[in-house]
C-alpha positions, -999 to 999 in steps of 0.1 A, spaced: -209 177 516 -202 199 486 -230 205 461 -223 221 429 -242 253 421 -264 259 391 -236 276 372 -212 247 378 -238 222 367 -245 241 335 -208 241 326 -205 204 332 -235 198 310 -221 218 282 -187 200 284 -204 166 283 -225 177 253 -195 189 235 -177 156 239 -208 138 226 -211 159 195 -174 157 188 -177 119 187 -209 119 167 -221 150 149 -254 135 140 -272 115 166 -260 81 180 -233 61 162 -228 24 169 -193 9 171 -197 -9 137 -205 23 119 -177 42 135 -152 15 125 -163 14 89 -161 52 87 -126 52 100 -116 24 75 -131 43 46 -111 74 56 -79 55 58 -85 39 24 -92 73 8 -59 86 22 -40 55 8 -55 60 -26 -49 98 -29 -39 111 -64 -2 114 -55 0 79 -42 -19 65 -72 5 83 -95 34 67 -76 19 33 -80 14 39 -118 50 50 -124 65 16 -130 39 7 -156 43 41 -173 81 38 -173 79 3 -188 56 16 -215 80 45 -222 110 21 -225 89 -2 -248 79 28 -270 115 40 -273 127 5 -281 100 2 -308 111 35 -323 147 23 -324 136 -9 -342 117 12 -367 147 34 -373 168 3 -380 142 -9 -405 144 24 -422 182 21 -426 177 -15 -439 153 -1 -465 179 25 -476 205 -2 -478 183 -24 -499 176 6 -523 214 11 -527 229 -23 -523 266 -32 -518 273 -12 -487 257 -33 -459 289 -31 -438 282 6 -433 246 0 -426 254 -25 -398 276 1 -382 247 26 -384 223 1 -369 246 -3 -339 244 34 -333 207 28 -323 216 4 -295 220 13 -259 253 6 -242 240 -21 -219 218 -41 -243 223 -70 -266 227 -51 -299 227 -81 -321 194 -92 -306 178 -59 -313 191 -59 -349 176 -94 -353 143 -81 -339 144 -54 -366 152 -80 -393 124 -103 -381 98 -76 -387 114 -64 -420 89 -68 -450 114 -84 -474 123 -117 -459 149 -125 -485 169 -94 -478 164 -98 -441 179 -133 -443 209 -119 -462 215 -93 -436 211 -119 -409 239 -140 -425 261 -109 -427 255 -102 -391 264 -137 -381 294 -142 -403 311 -108 -401 327 -115 -367 343 -146 -383 359 -124 -409 370 -98 -384 386 -125 -363 404 -139 -394 417 -105 -403 435 -102 -370 459 -129 -382 466 -113 -415 501 -97 -419 510 -79 -452 542 -62 -462 539 -26 -474 562 -35 -502 534 -57 -517 516 -37 -544 482 -23 -533 462 -43 -558 477 -76 -545 470 -66 -509 434 -58 -517 429 -90 -537 442 -110 -507 417 -93 -484 389 -98 -509 397 -135 -511 396 -138 -473 362 -121 -473 348 -146 -498 363 -175 -478 348 -165 -445 316 -147 -456 307 -163 -489 303 -145 -522 268 -133 -517 274 -119 -483 307 -104 -494 290 -86 -522 262 -73 -500 287 -60 -474 315 -47 -496 303 -46 -532 306 -8 -535 340 -8 -519 353 -35 -543 339 -16 -573 356 16 -561 389 -1 -555 388 -16 -590 381 19 -604 411 33 -585 435 6 -596 425 8 -632 427 46 -631 463 42 -621 469 20 -651 452 46 -673 475 74 -659 505 53 -669 493 49 -704 481 85 -708 511 98 -728 501 76 -757 466 90 -758 451 123 -771 432 145 -747 399 133 -762 409 96 -759 420 101 -723 385 114 -713 368 88 -733 388 60 -717 381 75 -682 344 75 -688 344 40 -701 364 30 -670 338 45 -648 310 26 -665 327 -7 -664 340 -4 -628 310 11 -611 286 -14 -627 254 -19 -607 266 7 -581 269 36 -606 245 59 -588 261 55 -554 297 57 -566 291 87 -588 279 104 -557 310 93 -538 333 107 -565 313 139 -569 320 168 -591 353 177 -574 365 141 -577 356 140 -614 374 173 -620 405 163 -601 409 129 -619 402 144 -653 426 172 -647 454 149 -635 448 127 -666 449 156 -690 480 171 -675 499 139 -675 531 143 -696 524 181 -702 553 202 -692 546 236 -708 533 259 -681 509 279 -704 494 247 -718 488 233 -684 472 266 -673 449 266 -704 439 229 -698 431 237 -662 411 268 -670 390 250 -697 382 221 -674 372 244 -646 349 263 -668 334 229 -678 326 219 -643 322 250 -622 303 283 -625 321 316 -631 323 327 -595 338 294 -584 363 295 -613 374 330 -601 379 317 -565 400 289 -578 421 312 -598 426 335 -569 436 305 -548 461 295 -574 477 329 -575 480 329 -537 495 294 -538 521 305 -564 530 334 -541 534 311 -512 554 286 -532 577 314 -544 581 327 -508 591 293 -496 616 289 -524 631 323 -517 634 315 -481 651 282 -488 676 300 -510 683 326 -484 689 299 -457 713 282 -480 732 314 -486 733 321 -448 747 286 -442 775 293 -467 783 326 -451 783 311 -416 805 283 -427 831 308 -439 834 323 -404 831 291 -384 868 290 -375 868 326 -363 841 322 -337 836 301 -306 809 274 -309 786 294 -286 791 327 -305 787 310 -339 755 293 -329 741 325 -314 749 345 -345 735 318 -368 702 314 -349 698 352 -348 703 355 -385 679 326 -392 652 341 -370 655 374 -390 650 354 -423 619 338 -409 604 371 -400 614 386 -434 598 358 -455 569 348 -432 558 379 -413 
């Protein structure tokens, strides 16, 4: 019968002891304690910082979406305030409001949310009516057919009547008041141009200023910005030059009006532009005259050349003229 020696017994004892201490580093552990310790360790792993962050992402994403939605609503209300400060152009404001909507969301619902929180309930109600009725007008416009032979004023009056019919007067004014005032200004300016010959230069300018005041009305600030300095200059210049044929007189009128509206450096730039334009116009005129002379010359030799030879010679000469006048 085999009996292990002292050395072998010691090794077995060490191995058993190692197994015991690996299972329980401190004394004896009962099964209940071991099970609880294992559960606690598993729970700790399940609630690690990375996994907690993953669990929090949906809520954080929702909060981010809500914050961005709130910011868009506030931006809409800022646009509404600007529209209320300069009334008569709510149609443009509604277009700007829609630019704050996402492609896949109910834009009208978001605009109505902005209106619901707008401080001025009366203005919000007006904008709500415009939002609701505008599609009716757009639908009605699809059935409108007008001849281009109809005078512009009549065409515009018909559109304006359709707006009031589908939108109501108040909503029409809120949406298109500035446009209507500007259209009236343009039509009446055309009438003034036709009557300019009977007026002195001073009377022409006085009539134009009176026309601006009466046409712009409550929208004077906004429409004066629309016209701007360049617009005022161009309309006054055309009015002052109406019926004036003398070149030197036209040049003097133009120079005086430029000096009235623009600083010296801008006037110099405009004069340089005029000189360049005159050179270009003269070059075009000279080219046209040269082409006409070429056509006469080529017509004289038409019967002496074949069609192919004539066409080749004509195109070659025409190409040389283009290079000569427009290098």
